[in-house]
N, C-alpha and C positions, 0 to 999 in steps of 0.2 A: 504493500500500500504506500502511496505517496503522501507527503505532507501537503497541506492546503496551499502553502506558498508555491510548491513545485507545480501543483495543478493549475494555479492561477497563471504561472509563467507560460504554460504550454497551451492552455485553452483559449478559445475566442471569448471576448467580453460578452457575458450573457445579456448585457444591456446594449449591445451593438444596434445602431439605428436601423439596419436592414431587418432585424427581427422584431422591431417595435412598430414598423410601418404596416398598417392594415386598413383596407378600404372595403372592397367587394367581398361579402362573406361567402360567395361561391368560388372566389378566386384565391382568397387567403384563408387557409384552413387553420383554425385555432387549436392550440395545444390545451386540452382540458386540464392538464396538471398546472397550468398557469392561471386558471380562473380562481378568483377569490369570491366565494359565495356571498359574503356580507356586503361587497361593494355594489351599490345600487339595487340591493335585493328588494327594497320596498317598491321600486318601479317595476321590477320584473314580476312581482306578485300582482301588482295592479294591472299590468298588461295581460297577464294570464287570465285575470277575471274578465277583462274586456273581450279577449279571444273566446272565452266560454260563452259570453253573451251572444256573440256573432254566431257561434255554432248552434246555439239553442233557438235563437229568434230569426236567423237568416236575414237580418237587416244590417246594412253596412255601418261600420263604426270607423271614425277617424280620430287619431290622436296626434298631438304635436310633441316631438321629443327635442327639447332644447338643451343647450349646454355650451359653455365656453369652449374655444378651441383647445384640444388636449384633455377634455373631460371624459372622453371614451365613448362618444355616441356611436360611431361606426362599430367599435368593438362590442358595444352592448347589443347592437342589432345581430351580430354574429352569435352572441351568447343566447339570445332569445330564439334564434333559428335552431341552435343546437339543442336547447332545452325542450322545445315544443315541436320538434319535427315529426313527432308521432300524432300530433293534434291538428296540424295544419300544413299547408304547402306554402313555401316561402319564395318570394320574388324580390330580387334586388334590381332597382331601377336607378341608373345613374343619369347625369344631365342629358336632356334631349337637345339635339343640334339646332332645332328650328321649332318655334311654337306652332307653326302651321303643320307640323309633322308630329305633334306630341302624342296623339292617340296611336298612330302607327308605331312610334317608338316604344310606347308602353306595351302594346300588344307583342311586339318583337321581343322585348326583354322578358315579358311574362312567359312566353312559350320557351325562350332560351333557358330561363330559370327552371321551368317545369321539366325540362329535359335533363336536369341534373339529378344525380342519385344521392339521396340523403344518407347520413351515417347510419350504419346498421341495416341498410336495405340493399337488395340486389337489383332492383328495377328503378327506373327514373320516377320522379314525382308525377310526371304526366301519365305514365301507365298505372301507377298506384291510384292516382285520381280517377282515371277512367274505370279501372276495375272496381274501385269503391262506388263509383257512380252506378255501374251496371250490376253491382252486387253479385259478381261471379261466385258460384259455389264450387265449381270444379273445372279442371282443364278440358274435360270432354265437351262441356257446353260451349267453351271457347272455340274448340275445333269445329263444332257443329255449325256455328254461325259464319265461319270463314267460307266465302263463296256464296253467301246469301245476303248480299248487300241490300237489296230492295226490301227483304224481310226485316233486316235490322233497322233500316231507316223507318219503315212503316211502324214497327213496334215502338221505337223510341219516340217517334213523333206523336204517337198516341198518348204517351206519358206527358208530353208538353204540347197540348193542343193549341196554345197561343203564347205569344211573347217571345218566340225564338225567331231571330232574323235569318232569312235565307236558309230554312231548315234542311232542305235537301242537300245542299252543298256542305253545310256545317256538319250534319250527322254523317255524311259520306266521308268527310275527313276523319271524324272520330272512328268510324268503322275501319278505315285503312290503317289507323294507328295500331290496330290489333295484329296486323300482318307485317312481320319484319321486312318483307319484300317491298312494301310501299310506305313503311313508317317514316322514312326520311323525307320523302316528298310530301307526305301528309303534314308533317311538322312544318315544312317550308311553306305550305299553303297557309297553315294556321298563323304563322308568324308574319305573313304578309308579303312573302317573296312573289315576284311577278313571274309565274312559271310559264314555260313554253307550252305550246298547244298539246303536244303529245303527253306531257305529264298531267295536264288538266284532264285529258281524255282518260288516262289510266285511272284517275281518281273518280271519274264520273262527275266532274265539277265543271261548271260553265266558265266562271271568271275568277281571277285572282282578287285578293283584298287590296285594292289600289287607291283607296281614298280615306280621309279622316272619318267620314260618316260610316263607312263599312267597318273600319277598324274599331270604332266606338261600339258598334252594334255587336261585333263578335266578342268584345270584352264583356258586354252585357250578357251575351249568351253564356259565357264561362261563369259569370257570377250567378246567373239563374240556376243552371243545372248543377253547380257545385253544392247547392243546398242539399243535394242527396248524398254528398260525400263529406268533405272537410272544408273549413274555411281556407281561402287563399289570402295570404298576408302580402300586401304590396308595400315594399319599403323604399321610400324616396330618400336619397342621400346625396351629399355633396352638391347642394343646391346653389353654391356660390358661383358655379360655372355654367349656369343655364343662360339662355339668350337674354339680352338686355333690350330695354325700350330706348326710344330716341333720347330721353333724358338721362340715360346710362343707369337707370334703376333696373333691378332684376325683374323679369317677367314672371313673378310668382302668381299673378292672377291667372295665367294659363293653367297652372297646376290646380288652383282652387276651382277653376271652371270644370276641370275634369272631375275633381272630387264631388262637386255639387251635382254633376250629371249622374255619377254613380249612385248618389243618394236618392235620386228621383225614381229609381226602379226597385221593384220588389217582386220576388225575393232577390236579394243580392248577398252572397256569402263572402264579402270582402272585409278584411281589416286593413285600413290604410294608415301607415305610419309615416309621418313627414318629419324627417330628422334635419335640423337646421341649427346653425350657430346662433346663440342668443343675440349677439349684436346685429347680425344680419336680419333676424326677425324684427327686432326693434326698429331698424332703419326702414323696413319695408311693410310692416304690418298695417300702417295707415293707408297704404295704397290698395289694399284688398277690400273688395266690396263687403260691407257688413253682413249681408245675407250669406255670403260664401264663408266668412269666418264663423258664422253660427253653425255651419256644417261640421265643424270640429267638435263632434258630439260626445267624444270619449275623454275630452279634457287635455290639459297641457301638463307635460311631465318634464321637470327640469332636473338635470344632473348636477347635483351639488358637489363641492369639493369633498375628498375623502379624508378620513382621520389619519393621524400618523400610525395608529395601530393597524389600520387597513393597509397603509403604505408599507409598513414593515412586512406584513403578510405577502404583499405583492412582490417585494424584494426577495423574501425568503423562498418563494416559489421558484424564482429564476435561479437562485443560488443553490437550491437543494441538490440538483444533480452533481454539482462540483463538490459540495460538502460530503455527499454520499461516498465519493471516491477516496476521501481523505482519511488518514490515520496519523494522529488522533483527530477526532471530529472537532471542529471549531466550537467554542463555548457559546458563541452568539450565532443565531440562525441567519443573521444578515452580514456576518463577517465577509469581507473586510470593511464594511460600513458599521455604523453604530447608531444607537438611539440618540446619543448626544449630538452627532452630526446632523441628524434629521431635526432635532429640536432647535439647534442653532440656526439652521437654514430656514425653518418654517416655524417661527415663534408663536404663530396663531394656533398651531396644532392641527391645521388643515391645509390642504393644497390639492392640486389637480394630479391625476395619475401620471400624466406626461412629465410634470415637474419632478416628481419622485424618481421616475425612471431615468430622467436626464441627469439628475444629481448622482444617482447610482453609477451611471456610465462614466461620469467624470471622476468620481472618487475611486472607483475600481481601477480605472486607467492609471491614476496617479499612484495608487498603491502598487500596482503591477510594476511600474517603472522604478518605483522606490526600492523594490527588492534588489534590483541590479544597478542601483545608483544612476539611473538615467534621467532623473528629474532635472538636473541642472547641467545639461550638455551644451548650453549656450546657443542653441539653434532654435529659431522660430519656424516651426513646420505647419503653422496654421493653414496656409493656403494649400500646401501639398496634401494635408490631411482632409481638408474640405473637398478637394477635387477627387481624392482617392475614395472618400466615403460616398460621394455622389456616383462614381463609376460602379461601386459595388451595389448600390441601390438600383442603378440602371440595369446592371446585369441580372439582378434578382427579378426585377419587374419584366425584363425582356424574356426571361425564361418562362415566367408565368403567362405572358402573352402567347408564347409559342405553344404552351399546353392548352390554352383556352381557344385560340383561333386556328382552326385546321384548314379552313378554306376562305377565300376572299369574300364570298357571298354571305358569310356570317355577319358582315357589316353592310348596312344599307348605304346607298349613294349619299344621302344627306349627312350621315355619320362620317363617311370617309372625307367628304368635302370639309366638314367642320374640323377634322383632325389635320387636314392639309392646311387649312387656314391658320391653325395654331402654329404649325411649323414655319410657314411663311412669315408670320409676325415675329417669331423668335429669330429668324434669319434677317430681320430688319428690312424686308421688302415693303414698299410704300403702297398706299391706296389699295389695301387688300379688302375686297368686298365680295360677299356672296351674292347669288342670284343674278348671274350674268344672263342666263336664259330667262325668257318670260313664260308665264303659264304654269302648268301642272308640275313641270320638272325644273322649276327655278332653283330649288334647293340642291340640285345635282350639279351646280356650277358655281364658279367664282372667277374673279379677275384680280390682277395685281399689276404693279408697274415695276419694270426692271430698272437697273441703274441707268441705262441709256434712254430712259423715258418710254421705252416700247411697252405698249399695253399687251398683256398676256391674258388669255382666257383659258379656263380649264373646265371641261365637262367630264364627269365621272359617272358611268353607268355600267352595272354588271348584270342587269336584269336580262334573263335569257329570252324573254318574250319578244318576238320580232315586231309586233305591233307597237310595243313601247319603244323599241329601238328606232323604229320609223319616226315616231313622234318626237323623240329627242333629236334625231338627225334633222328633222324639219325645223325645230327650234334653233339648232346650231346653224343651219343655213341662213336663218333670219339674222343671226348675229354677224355672220360673215358678210352678208349683203349690206348691213346697216352700219357696221362699226369697223374700225381699222385694226381690230385685235388680231394677233397671231393666236390661233386656237389649237389647244391640245385636247385630244380625246384620250382619256385614261380608261382602258377597258381590257381585261384579260379574257373575257368571254368572246365567243364567236360573233361575227358581224353578219352572218347569214350568207346565202348564196347570191349569185349575181342577178338572178331573176327577181329578187325582192326589191321593192322600191327603196326601202331603208338602206339596203346595201348600195344601191345606185347613188343615192345622195351622199352616203359615206365616202364612196370612191371619188365623187366630184369634189368633196371638201378636202379629203386627207391624202389623196394619192396624186402622183404627178409632181409637178414643180411648184406646188403651192407652198405657202408659208405656214401651213397647218400640219400637225403631226399626230400620229396615233402612237401612244405609248402603252405597252403591255406590262403592267406591274407584276412583280412576283410576290409570293407570300411573305418573304423576308421583309419586304418594304412595308407591308401591312403591320407586321410586328413592330417595326420602328414607330409607325404612326400611333398604334395602340399604346405602346409603352410611354411615349411622350404625353399622350392624351391623359393617361392615368396620373402622371406626375403633375400635369397642369391642374387637373381636378384637385389633387392634394394641395398644391401650392395655393390655389384660390381659396381653399378651406382652411388655410393656415395650419395644415397638418404635415407639411414636408419639413422635416428637421434634419439638418446636416451638421454634424460635429457640434451639436448643442445650440444651433441657431435655426430659428424658423425662417425658411426661405420663401420669399414672395415670388410672384410671377416674373417680375423684371429680373430678379436675381437668378431665377431658373433659366430664363432666356440667355442671360450673360454666361452662365456656366456651360450650357450646351454649345454656345458659340465658341467659347474658349477651348473646349475639349474637341470641337469639330465632330461632335457625335454623329451628325447626319452625313458626313462626307462619304461613307462607305455604302450608303443606301442607293440601290440601283434606280428606284423611281425618281429620287431627287436629282440624280445625275442625268437621267433621261429628260427631265423637265428643265435642265440647265440652271437649277437653283443652288447647286453646289458644284465645286470643281472635282471631277473624278480623280481618285487617287491612282497613282501610277504604280500599282502593285502587280507583280507577276508571280503570285504564289499559288500553290496547289491548295485544295481545301484543308489537307492535313497540316500544311505549314501555317495557314491562316488560323486554324484552331489552336495550334501551339503558341502562336503569337498572342492570342486572346488569353491563353492560360498564363503566359508570362505576365501580361498586364494585370490579370486577376491576382496573382501571387504578390506582385509588387504593391498593388493597392491594399491587399489584405494586411501585409506586413506594415505598410505605412500607417494604417489606422490602428493596428494592434501593438506597434512598437516591436514586439517579438512574440513568437509562438513556437509550439512544438512542431517538428517536421511531420510527424505522423498526423497531427491535426490539420496541417496545411493540405496534405495529400487527400484527406477525407473531405475537406471543404471544396477542393478542386473537383473531386469526383461527384460531389453533390450538385455542382453547377454544370459540369461538363461530363455527362455520363459516358460519352464515347471515348474518353481519354483513359488510358491504362495507368496504373501506379508507376510502372517503369518509365513511362513518358513524362510523368510529373517529376520523377527523380532526375531525369536528364535536364529538364527545364530548371530545376533548382540548382543543379550543378553549374549550368551555364550562367545563371544569374549570380551565383557565388563567384564564378570566374571573372565576370565583368564588374564585380563589386557593386551590384545593385542591392545585394543582401549578403549576410555573412552567416555561414553555418558553423555552429559551435559543436565540438566533439564529434567529428565526422566518423570516428572509428567506434563510437559507442553504439548501444542499442538504438533502434529507430525511435522508440518512445522517449529516449533520454536526450535526443538531439534538439537543440534550440536553434531557431533562425531569427536573426536580428535584421532590422531595417538599417540600411546604410545611406544616410542623407548625402 
């Protein structure tokens, strides 16, 4: 057994910012061992009571969850989901890209969340919901109805003789969810993808869900028929990055319009949770119509600061795995911190969870460096540590984006345009505006100005339906005819055969010697966009903390520019918004370069670590990299004096690696 000091030397800081960052509860899985039951327990109990009301009465309830930045709102949503995933189905809804697209955004994210598999289950929420709805008693009945679509639709329509919008198409989609062969395209229809004609025919459905009105009515369908199953909890979070009005205020009224609409239908089996920063709510509350505020019928729940005793429990939970390895065991459950340090820092006896965890990160780091007399080395590494910390956060979020997004069409055109807009602003392009196109597909486009004053337009559409493609090409032709923009079409999907009118317009605009270009994005580029978008959401909510400092949007933009984060992104290169890097590396060489960067960033933030722990951390981030490859990278970094390996002849678990400034 090792001493606690030796363990602290070799392990990663348990209060490392990467591990503290949590937003989407379906993307960031919480460790139940780190939950402290007493924190916000009264609110959890009250929300459970509201959930039970919805389940019993089948009437919608809405509650507001407020709290200061760092009070743990997003984390609490994750706890609620984890605690009550056997009582309800949970949906996480992040900021919508355009208030004229809000119903379609909610529907899309509702179905995406329902496709997730909750803890302890083998099937998705969607299938659990459907089976609960139909009250399946055995698998033989399920097999019996496969192949009898008309009978299924007839029987289920008889159970809902009124109130269901477009029942034939809606129930046909539910029917096909039961068949693995058609499940994916049935989900795509439900979430509002504009399907090609052959897929619609396979489902026996006439039209896609392609308007706000139809999306709203499908959500109403879900609320009505879920009364036979379990409530659906809609969690709205990170509202500081929603669209803004002309006076730069947040368009919260759009959300409250949605909420009021849901409340006008019965039965509706929805619990709506609106999570928002206290100061944001105070600044915008007066802009909401009083009648809509009255629809918050389950009350306002405010997250208060936690006590120091709760703070100590929070610290002890994170330190426990290290203490467990130590011999002898530390006398204090929060060593190397102490109650005295907490009392000195927080004399009122209360503070926010983030403040406690940030103090712990700093004190742990100082103790770790004190062990090997590294506190007074005379070098200020603040900037290096900040950049290294950010790169580690970026790598972690990028990896999660890779796991979450498996194909480009998981994101809608308006969402992709909003993400591209955020990148263009970060890269300091001027006059960035959405809605270059007019009409129905306006949100699928934007324009901006290059340094040479040339106006650039971008249209992004991935809908496979050729009728939609024709309409977008028509709108693009109008832009080409009326404006002097150089136009880019971003589309990975097919553009149809030459007999189709949409394809003919496409070739007229984007082929030949025109100043317009067709760019085909790859999935990696989408991961860049999604990763940056998640960081923007966090920065806008004052939840992005790097090396002890809350980073705002302007600072985030400065960091990504300084690190040239986007320079290796193929889409941005094709759009000529970054200068392509002149690298001639194989994929293996590129992966090893990323591993080098990761190790240097890790050591920069941790000062020193055990070699064995570094290898484990690398493999957690780069599963395709073998331990022997990591060893070679460490040797190379040691040779060029980026790091220093101590006791290279000793056992692997005894070797320490130091940062070399």
